[in-house]
N, C-alpha and C positions, 0 to 999 in steps of 0.2 A: 502494499501500498501506503503512497506516493502521498506525503504531508506538506502543506503548503500552512502557509500564516501571509492575509493578505498586511498590507501597511499602507499606509496613506497621505502623500508627500507630494510637497511638490516635486520639478526635477529639483531642484535651486537644495532643498533640505535635503534631497537622496544623495545627490551628490556628494553634501557635507557627511549622511549617516555615515555614507561610502567606505570616505577616506576614515573613520573614526571606527570601521567595525566589520572588518569584515562578515559585509551579508550575501556574496553571491550575488549571481545574475538572475533576475527572475522570471519566472515563467511566465505569465504576463504582464502589461504596462497597461493602463488605462489613464491616459494624459488631454492635452487642454481640457477643464472640463468635461471627461468622458465623450467628445466629440472625435475620439482616436482611441483605441484598442490594435493592442501588438501583441504577438505571442513570439516565446523561442522557439524554437526547433529542435533538440539538439544538438547546444550549442554555436546553433545558427546566428547570425542576425537578426533583432526579430522583425515579424516583421507581418506590416501590418493587416487587424481580419478589411478585406476588398466590402463582404455583406455587410457591419456591422454601418463603412461611408456608406455603402447603398443604399439600407435601413432611412438613415439618417438627409438621405439628397432627395430624398421622397418628398414633394411640395414644400423642398425649401426654397424662398425663397429673399436672397440676401435684397435686397433693393428693395423691399417691397420692409421686412427689417429696420434697418438703417434708416426705412421713413418713420414705423410709428415710435422707433425710440429714442429719432429726434427731436419727439413731444413732449419729450419729462427730461426738462433743465436738470433734475437732481442726475443722469446720466450722460459721461463721457464715455469715446469711445477707449476701447486701447491701447494703446503702441501696436503699428500693425509691425509684425514678422510673418518670412517664409514661414509655410505650411503644407508641406509637401502633400498632405494629402486629399486637402482642402484647395490648392493655391490660386481661387477661384474669389473664396474666403465665401 
């Protein structure tokens, strides 16, 4: 039986913790507030879950979301950074 221990960390905190405690490599990475899921297979580089990405893409309309969010003065967009799974945002 394979044991797993879930950890909820940001990438930055994972890197800091990994330097302090040898955690090994995770089998699953959930990133970008759950919008990206990666699985590691036999020590290979983590591979994006394309089914999850396709599920999230259904009905997604970035322009509409930006327009609606713009009507709330309390919200401000995050700094833009490259996202290989969703290159068009």
